[in-house]
C-alpha positions as CSV (number, residue, x, y, z in Angstrom):
1,M,28.8,8.2,-27.5
2,R,28.4,4.5,-26.5
3,K,30.5,5.3,-23.4
4,V,28.1,8.1,-22.5
5,F,25.2,6.1,-23.2
6,L,26.8,3.3,-20.9
7,V,27.3,5.6,-18.1
8,L,23.9,6.9,-18.2
9,T,22.3,3.6,-18.3
10,L,24.4,2.4,-15.4
11,L,23.3,5.7,-13.4
12,F,19.8,4.9,-14.1
13,I,20.2,1.2,-13.1
14,N,21.6,2.3,-9.8
15,F,18.9,4.8,-9.4
16,I,16.0,2.6,-10.5
17,S,17.3,-0.3,-8.3
18,A,15.9,1.5,-5.2
19,Q,12.5,0.9,-6.8
20,E,10.5,-2.6,-7.0
21,K,10.8,-4.2,-10.3
22,L,7.4,-5.4,-11.4
23,L,8.1,-7.2,-14.7
24,E,10.7,-7.4,-17.5
25,I,8.7,-8.3,-20.7
26,S,10.8,-9.6,-23.8
27,N,8.7,-8.9,-26.9
28,D,9.9,-11.9,-29.0
29,L,6.5,-11.7,-31.0
30,K,7.8,-8.6,-32.8
31,V,9.6,-9.0,-36.2
32,G,11.8,-6.4,-37.6
33,S,12.9,-3.0,-36.4
34,R,9.8,-1.1,-36.0
35,K,9.7,1.0,-32.8
36,V,7.2,0.3,-30.2
37,H,5.0,3.4,-30.2
38,T,2.4,2.9,-27.7
39,A,1.9,0.9,-24.5
40,F,-1.2,0.6,-22.3
41,T,-2.9,-1.7,-19.8
42,V,-6.3,-3.2,-18.9
43,I,-6.9,-4.4,-15.5
44,D,-9.6,-7.0,-14.4
45,E,-10.8,-6.1,-11.2
46,E,-12.6,-9.3,-10.6
47,T,-9.8,-11.6,-11.4
48,G,-6.8,-9.4,-10.7
49,N,-5.5,-10.4,-14.2
50,F,-4.0,-7.7,-16.2
51,A,-2.9,-7.3,-19.8
52,L,-0.1,-5.2,-21.5
53,F,-0.6,-4.2,-25.0
54,L,2.2,-2.9,-27.3
55,D,1.9,-1.2,-30.7
56,D,4.5,-0.8,-33.2
57,D,2.2,0.9,-35.9
58,N,2.2,-2.5,-37.8
59,K,0.8,-4.9,-35.2
60,M,-0.6,-4.8,-31.7
61,Y,0.9,-7.3,-29.2
62,G,-1.2,-8.6,-26.0
63,F,0.3,-10.0,-22.9
64,L,-2.0,-11.4,-20.2
65,F,-0.6,-11.8,-16.8
66,S,-2.0,-13.4,-13.6
67,P,-2.1,-11.7,-10.1
68,S,1.1,-13.6,-9.4
69,L,2.6,-12.1,-12.5
70,K,2.6,-15.4,-14.4
71,L,2.4,-15.0,-18.2
72,I,-1.0,-16.6,-19.3
73,N,-0.8,-16.1,-22.9
74,R,0.5,-13.5,-25.6
75,F,0.1,-13.0,-29.1
76,A,-0.3,-10.4,-31.8
77,S,-3.1,-8.8,-33.8
78,E,-3.0,-7.2,-37.3
79,G,-5.4,-4.5,-35.8
80,L,-8.0,-2.3,-37.7
81,P,-7.5,0.0,-40.6
82,K,-5.2,3.0,-39.6
83,K,-8.1,5.4,-39.6
84,Y,-9.1,3.9,-36.3
85,N,-6.5,5.3,-34.2
86,Q,-7.9,6.1,-30.9
87,I,-8.6,3.5,-28.3
88,I,-11.6,4.8,-26.1
89,G,-12.3,1.9,-23.8
90,Y,-12.5,-1.9,-23.3
91,S,-14.7,-4.8,-21.9
92,I,-13.6,-8.0,-20.1
93,L,-15.3,-11.3,-20.1
94,D,-13.2,-14.0,-18.6
95,K,-10.0,-14.2,-20.4
96,K,-11.4,-12.0,-23.4
97,I,-10.5,-8.4,-23.6
98,R,-12.3,-6.3,-26.3
99,L,-10.6,-3.1,-27.2
100,F,-12.9,-0.4,-28.7
101,L,-11.6,2.1,-31.2
102,K,-12.9,5.3,-33.1
103,D,-11.6,7.3,-36.1
104,K,-10.2,10.8,-35.7
105,N,-13.6,12.4,-36.7
106,D,-15.5,10.7,-33.8
107,K,-18.0,9.1,-36.4
108,T,-17.0,5.4,-37.0
109,F,-16.3,2.8,-34.6
110,G,-14.6,-0.7,-34.5
111,S,-13.2,-3.2,-32.0
112,V,-10.1,-5.7,-31.5
113,L,-10.9,-9.0,-29.5
114,F,-8.0,-10.6,-27.6
115,D,-9.1,-14.1,-26.7
116,F,-6.4,-15.1,-24.4
117,E,-8.1,-18.6,-23.8
118,Q,-7.9,-19.4,-27.4
119,G,-4.9,-17.5,-28.4
120,I,-6.9,-15.6,-31.2
121,T,-8.1,-12.2,-32.1
122,Q,-11.2,-10.8,-33.8
123,E,-11.5,-7.5,-35.7
124,T,-14.9,-5.8,-36.0
125,L,-16.1,-2.9,-37.8
126,Y,-19.5,-1.6,-36.5
127,D,-22.0,-0.9,-39.0
128,F,-23.4,2.4,-37.6
129,K,-22.1,5.9,-38.1
130,L,-22.8,8.9,-35.6
131,K,-25.0,11.5,-37.5
132,Q,-26.4,14.6,-35.9
133,E,-24.8,13.4,-32.7
134,F,-21.5,14.0,-31.0
135,F,-19.2,11.4,-29.2
136,V,-18.9,12.4,-25.5
137,E,-16.7,9.6,-24.2
138,G,-16.2,5.9,-23.5
139,Y,-16.9,4.4,-20.3
140,S,-15.7,0.8,-19.3
141,N,-17.4,-1.4,-16.6
142,A,-16.3,-5.0,-16.5
143,S,-18.1,-6.8,-19.3
144,K,-19.7,-3.8,-20.8
145,F,-18.6,-0.9,-22.6
146,H,-20.8,2.5,-22.8
147,L,-20.2,4.7,-25.8
148,I,-21.8,8.2,-24.8
149,T,-23.1,10.4,-27.3
150,I,-25.2,13.6,-27.3
151,P,-27.7,14.5,-30.2
152,K,-27.1,18.0,-31.8
153,D,-29.0,20.7,-29.8
154,S,-30.3,18.5,-27.3
155,N,-30.5,17.7,-23.7
156,L,-30.4,13.9,-24.3
157,F,-27.5,11.3,-23.9
158,H,-27.2,8.2,-26.0
159,D,-25.7,5.1,-24.4
160,Y,-24.4,2.6,-26.9
161,I,-24.0,-0.6,-24.8
162,F,-21.6,-3.3,-25.9
163,E,-21.6,-6.5,-23.9
164,E,-19.6,-9.4,-25.0
165,G,-21.9,-12.2,-26.7
166,K,-24.8,-10.0,-26.9
167,E,-26.4,-7.6,-29.5
168,L,-25.7,-3.8,-29.3
169,V,-28.3,-1.9,-27.1
170,K,-29.0,1.7,-27.5
171,E,-30.3,3.6,-24.6
172,T,-31.2,7.1,-23.9
173,I,-31.0,9.3,-20.8
174,D,-33.4,12.2,-21.0
175,L,-32.6,15.5,-19.4
176,S,-35.2,17.5,-21.2
177,N,-36.8,18.6,-17.9
178,Q,-33.6,20.2,-16.7
179,S,-32.8,23.8,-17.3
180,F,-29.3,24.8,-18.5
181,L,-28.3,28.5,-18.5
182,D,-25.8,30.4,-20.4
183,D,-23.9,33.3,-19.0
184,Q,-26.7,35.8,-19.6
185,G,-29.1,33.6,-17.8
186,T,-30.8,32.3,-20.9
187,P,-32.0,28.7,-21.2
188,K,-29.7,26.7,-23.8
189,S,-29.5,23.2,-24.7
190,L,-27.1,21.0,-22.7
191,N,-25.1,20.3,-26.0
192,T,-24.7,24.0,-26.5
193,I,-23.5,24.7,-22.8
194,M,-20.8,21.8,-23.2
195,A,-19.6,23.3,-26.3
196,T,-19.5,26.9,-25.2
197,G,-19.1,26.9,-21.4
198,G,-22.1,29.3,-21.4
199,N,-20.4,31.8,-23.6
200,V,-23.0,33.5,-26.0
201,Q,-20.2,34.5,-28.6
202,T,-18.0,31.6,-29.6
203,I,-15.8,30.7,-32.5
204,G,-16.5,27.6,-34.3
205,S,-19.0,25.0,-33.9
206,Q,-21.6,25.8,-31.3
207,Y,-22.0,21.8,-30.5
208,R,-18.6,20.3,-30.8
209,F,-16.7,20.0,-27.5
210,Q,-13.8,18.2,-25.7
211,V,-14.0,16.1,-22.6
212,D,-11.0,15.5,-20.4
213,K,-11.2,12.3,-18.3
214,I,-10.0,12.7,-14.8
215,D,-8.4,10.5,-12.2
216,S,-9.1,12.6,-9.3
217,E,-7.1,10.4,-6.9
218,A,-4.0,11.0,-9.0
219,P,-1.8,14.1,-8.8
220,N,-3.1,16.3,-11.4
221,S,-1.9,19.6,-13.1
222,V,-3.8,22.7,-14.1
223,E,-3.2,21.4,-17.8
224,S,-5.1,18.5,-17.3
225,T,-7.9,20.1,-15.2
226,S,-8.4,23.4,-17.4
227,N,-11.0,22.0,-19.8
228,I,-14.6,23.3,-19.2
229,V,-16.0,19.5,-19.5
230,K,-14.4,16.9,-17.3
231,M,-15.5,13.3,-16.9
232,Y,-15.0,11.6,-13.6
233,P,-15.3,7.8,-13.9
234,G,-16.6,5.8,-11.0
235,K,-17.4,2.1,-10.1
236,S,-20.9,2.0,-11.5
237,G,-21.1,5.3,-13.7
238,F,-19.4,8.6,-14.0
239,K,-19.8,12.3,-13.4
240,L,-19.7,15.0,-16.0
241,S,-18.8,18.6,-15.0
242,I,-19.6,21.5,-17.2
243,D,-18.1,24.9,-16.1
244,T,-19.8,28.1,-17.0
245,Q,-18.7,31.7,-15.8
246,R,-20.8,31.5,-12.6
247,R,-21.7,27.9,-11.9
248,T,-20.7,24.5,-12.5
249,Y,-23.3,21.8,-13.6
250,I,-22.7,18.4,-12.3
251,I,-24.3,15.2,-14.1
252,D,-24.2,12.3,-12.2
253,I,-25.0,9.3,-14.5
254,S,-25.6,5.7,-13.5
255,T,-24.8,3.3,-16.2
256,Q,-26.6,0.5,-14.2
257,A,-29.8,2.3,-13.7
258,L,-29.5,4.5,-16.9
259,Q,-30.5,7.5,-14.8
260,A,-28.8,10.9,-14.1
261,L,-28.9,13.5,-11.4
262,V,-28.3,17.1,-12.1
263,S,-27.3,19.8,-9.8
264,S,-25.4,23.1,-10.2
265,I,-23.1,24.9,-7.6
266,E,-22.5,28.7,-7.5
267,K,-18.9,29.7,-8.0
268,P,-17.1,32.5,-5.9
269,Y,-18.7,35.7,-6.7
270,L,-16.6,38.3,-8.2
271,P,-18.2,41.6,-9.3
272,A,-17.2,41.6,-12.9
273,A,-19.2,41.3,-16.0
274,V,-16.8,38.6,-17.3
275,V,-15.1,36.0,-15.2
276,N,-12.7,33.2,-15.9
277,S,-13.5,30.2,-13.8
278,N,-13.1,26.3,-13.5
279,S,-13.7,23.6,-11.0
280,F,-12.2,20.1,-9.8
281,I,-14.1,17.4,-8.0
282,L,-12.5,15.1,-5.5
283,E,-14.4,12.6,-3.2
284,N,-17.5,14.6,-2.1
285,K,-16.2,18.2,-2.4
286,I,-16.0,20.7,-5.4
287,Y,-13.2,23.2,-5.7
288,M,-14.0,26.1,-7.6
289,I,-11.7,29.0,-8.6
290,S,-12.7,32.1,-10.4
291,A,-10.7,35.1,-11.6
292,T,-10.4,38.4,-13.4
293,S,-7.3,40.7,-13.8
294,D,-8.4,42.4,-10.7
295,D,-9.1,39.7,-8.3
296,M,-9.6,35.9,-7.6
297,G,-12.0,33.8,-5.8
298,F,-11.3,30.2,-4.4
299,S,-13.9,28.1,-2.7
300,V,-14.5,24.6,-1.5
301,K,-18.2,23.3,-1.1
302,T,-19.6,20.0,-0.5
303,L,-21.3,18.3,-3.5
304,D,-24.5,16.9,-1.7
305,S,-25.6,20.2,0.0
306,G,-23.4,23.0,-1.4
307,E,-22.1,24.0,2.1
308,E,-19.2,26.2,1.7
309,L,-16.1,24.8,3.7
310,K,-13.5,27.5,2.6
311,N,-13.6,30.8,0.8
312,I,-10.7,33.1,-0.2
313,I,-10.9,36.2,-1.9
314,I,-7.6,38.4,-3.0
315,T,-7.2,41.3,-5.1
316,K,-4.3,42.4,-7.3
317,D,-2.9,44.4,-4.6
318,D,-2.9,41.7,-2.0
319,E,0.1,39.3,-1.0
320,I,-0.8,35.7,-1.5
321,T,-0.3,34.5,2.0
322,F,-1.9,30.8,1.5
323,S,0.7,29.7,-1.0
324,N,3.6,27.2,-0.2
325,T,5.5,28.2,-3.3
326,P,6.4,31.3,-5.3
327,I,4.2,32.1,-8.3
328,I,5.7,29.5,-10.7
329,Q,5.7,30.1,-14.5
330,E,7.0,27.1,-16.5
331,G,7.2,26.4,-20.2
332,G,7.7,22.6,-20.0
333,M,11.5,22.7,-19.4
334,Y,13.3,23.5,-16.2
335,S,15.5,25.8,-18.1
336,S,12.4,28.0,-18.6
337,Y,11.5,28.1,-15.0
338,R,10.7,31.6,-13.7
339,E,9.1,33.0,-10.7
340,M,6.7,36.0,-10.6
341,E,6.8,38.5,-7.8
342,K,3.5,40.4,-8.2
343,T,0.0,39.2,-7.6
344,S,-1.3,41.6,-10.3
345,K,0.8,39.7,-12.9
346,F,-0.6,36.4,-11.8
347,L,-4.2,37.5,-11.8
348,R,-3.6,38.8,-15.5
349,R,-2.7,35.3,-16.5
350,L,-5.6,33.7,-14.6
351,G,-8.0,36.3,-16.1
352,K,-7.2,35.8,-19.8
353,E,-5.8,32.0,-20.0
354,D,-7.2,28.7,-19.4
355,I,-7.8,28.6,-15.7
356,G,-7.8,25.5,-13.6
357,V,-7.6,24.0,-10.3
358,A,-6.4,20.7,-9.2
359,V,-6.3,19.0,-5.8
360,S,-4.7,15.8,-4.4
361,K,-4.6,14.4,-0.7
362,H,-1.5,13.6,1.1
363,K,-1.6,12.1,4.6
364,G,-4.8,13.8,5.5
365,N,-3.7,17.2,4.0
366,Y,-4.9,18.8,0.9
367,V,-2.5,20.0,-2.0
368,V,-4.2,22.7,-4.1
369,T,-2.8,23.8,-7.3
370,M,-4.3,27.1,-8.8
371,G,-3.2,28.6,-12.0
372,S,-3.7,28.7,-15.8
373,K,-2.1,27.4,-19.1
374,K,-1.7,29.5,-22.1
375,E,-3.7,28.4,-25.3
376,I,-0.7,27.4,-27.6
377,S,-2.0,23.9,-28.2
378,R,-4.7,22.2,-26.5
379,G,-3.0,20.0,-24.1
380,G,0.5,20.9,-24.9
381,A,2.5,18.4,-23.2
382,P,4.8,16.1,-25.1
383,M,2.6,13.0,-24.5
384,M,-0.4,14.7,-25.7
385,M,-1.8,15.2,-29.2
386,P,-2.4,18.9,-29.7
387,G,-6.0,19.8,-30.0
388,V,-7.3,16.8,-28.4
389,G,-6.1,16.5,-24.9
390,F,-5.1,13.1,-24.3
391,P,-1.8,11.3,-24.0
392,M,0.0,9.5,-26.8
393,A,3.4,8.3,-27.2
394,S,4.4,9.8,-30.5
395,A,2.8,10.8,-34.0
396,G,1.6,7.9,-35.9
397,A,0.8,5.8,-32.8
398,F,-2.6,5.0,-31.1
399,A,-4.1,7.5,-28.8
400,V,-5.2,5.9,-25.7
401,T,-7.9,7.9,-23.9
402,F,-9.3,5.5,-21.4
403,N,-6.4,5.8,-18.8
404,P,-6.9,9.1,-17.0
405,T,-4.1,8.3,-14.8
406,F,-1.5,8.3,-17.7
407,F,-3.0,11.6,-18.9
408,A,-2.6,13.0,-15.5
409,Y,1.0,11.9,-15.4
410,G,1.6,13.3,-19.0
411,S,0.3,16.6,-17.8
412,Y,1.9,16.8,-14.5
413,S,5.6,15.9,-15.7
414,S,5.5,18.4,-18.6
415,T,3.3,21.3,-17.4
416,K,3.4,24.6,-19.0
417,A,1.3,26.4,-16.5
418,T,1.6,29.4,-14.4
419,R,0.8,28.5,-10.8
420,I,0.8,28.5,-7.1
421,E,0.7,25.4,-5.0
422,C,-0.8,25.5,-1.4
423,L,-1.1,23.1,1.5
424,F,-4.2,22.9,3.5
425,D,-5.1,20.6,6.6
426,E,-8.3,18.6,6.8
427,N,-10.4,21.5,7.9
428,F,-8.8,23.6,5.0
429,N,-6.6,25.8,7.2
430,H,-3.4,26.7,5.5
431,K,-0.2,25.0,6.5
432,E,3.2,26.1,6.5
433,G,5.9,23.9,4.8
434,E,7.0,22.4,1.6
435,I,4.9,20.8,-0.8
436,P,5.4,17.0,-0.4
437,K,6.6,14.9,-3.1
438,N,4.1,12.3,-4.7
439,S,4.4,9.2,-6.7
440,F,4.5,11.3,-10.2
441,D,7.5,13.3,-8.8
442,R,9.4,10.2,-8.0
443,I,8.5,8.6,-11.5
444,K,9.6,11.7,-13.2
445,E,12.9,11.7,-11.3
446,A,13.4,8.1,-12.5
447,A,12.5,9.0,-16.1
448,D,14.8,11.9,-16.3
449,K,17.7,9.8,-15.3
450,F,17.3,7.6,-18.3
451,P,18.2,8.9,-21.9
452,S,15.3,7.2,-23.7
453,T,11.9,6.1,-22.4
454,D,9.7,5.0,-25.4
455,A,6.1,3.9,-25.1
456,E,5.7,5.1,-21.6
457,T,2.5,4.4,-19.5
458,V,1.6,4.8,-16.0
459,F,-1.3,3.2,-14.3
460,R,-2.7,2.2,-10.9
461,L,-2.4,-1.4,-9.7
462,D,-3.7,-2.1,-6.3
463,D,-2.3,0.6,-4.0
464,S,0.8,1.5,-6.2
465,Y,1.5,3.4,-9.4
466,I,3.2,1.2,-12.2
467,W,5.6,2.9,-14.5
468,G,6.3,1.1,-17.8
469,F,8.7,2.0,-20.8
470,Y,10.2,0.1,-23.7
471,N,13.9,-0.3,-23.5
472,K,14.8,-0.4,-27.2
473,K,18.5,-1.5,-26.3
474,L,17.4,-4.7,-24.5
475,D,14.1,-5.0,-26.6
476,K,12.1,-5.4,-23.4
477,Y,9.3,-3.6,-21.7
478,M,10.1,-2.7,-18.2
479,M,7.8,-2.1,-15.3
480,Y,8.5,-0.5,-12.0
481,K,6.4,-0.2,-8.8
482,F,6.0,3.4,-7.0
């Protein structure tokens, strides 16, 4: 067995040598044999410093590096009580990085401050608890962290603003003058639309919902884009998209001005009483898909004016002429790879499963993935916690929800979707040829060569993707640039 491991390791080393090694970090702070479960990074956009955090379910270890990759400081924290197991964001002030956490019930919150200047940590439990309001997401912007909530049955957002060295501030963004319609055209609260997607009949709470945080510039899979509520973080705020059957609501929130603009864009029309649909936002365009078991519509529109740039309608009897791949059905393992021949079978999947569309750019062209995932467990990929939809390394570790790039990679590399992949030029004309490989494809090729990659993380640094993993044999954290 040792020889097999050695051979695999040598093969991996030969393969990975073609990639640029960024860092090799010895975790000499760790005592004992506890396995490192989780790794994540925080990048200071102003200074170029970046921090790596490792967690072994006992302590959290922090390492701060300069832009030239020089170690500034490293030390460990005892962390918060175990019920605070989801890291939802951070704030940065000089060499102070504060990590914000919540419990699994989305009700109580705390933070851990890593002061890399002084080499000390500070653990804080906040004395407020959410009552009659629901956690939406966290948003990080330099020295401020925004905890966004929505009160039950309302058109309001509450913004709890944490800024280092200042008192907690609670602001309200009021959308009471906006109208949100369910699938029957009846006005409903924004909270209800976010929870139901416009459906009149739902199972479970009319107010609880799940938000998938999206890095739209990363390669995404249908698994990471099939939720009805998505958050697209930006430089000074974020967009929320909420999909109903016939339209997508887009709420553009400025965390600087504490204001929101609301718009809605109609989806491709299909003549059916019930339609399965979703959308994806990239740059200034929205990509929309609608389907029944009989037909499918795909449309590209501009966000500002709603001008339609592309429209495709197919029926179950049509051949899909705009796809660059067969109809692919995967179950997360290459051995379960299958291909469908008939459009009718593809549309039956799209009509009843969690439908989604994902788009990425490659040398001026657009790679569009259309498909659906079966509702086995929400998220489904090995790096995700079932029922929640965010990446984590393994059971018992922290869930890290503020890095949508890692979520995209986890879904992309372990997809369970039925899908087609299409290539369009800058004017959305179909192009022949193979779908080009992207950075996630190359990272996955590297990961597949290695027998064990604990505590993986993927993040963007400057113009590159960084892949990291813990090498237990060497007791080091390895980082490579792609």
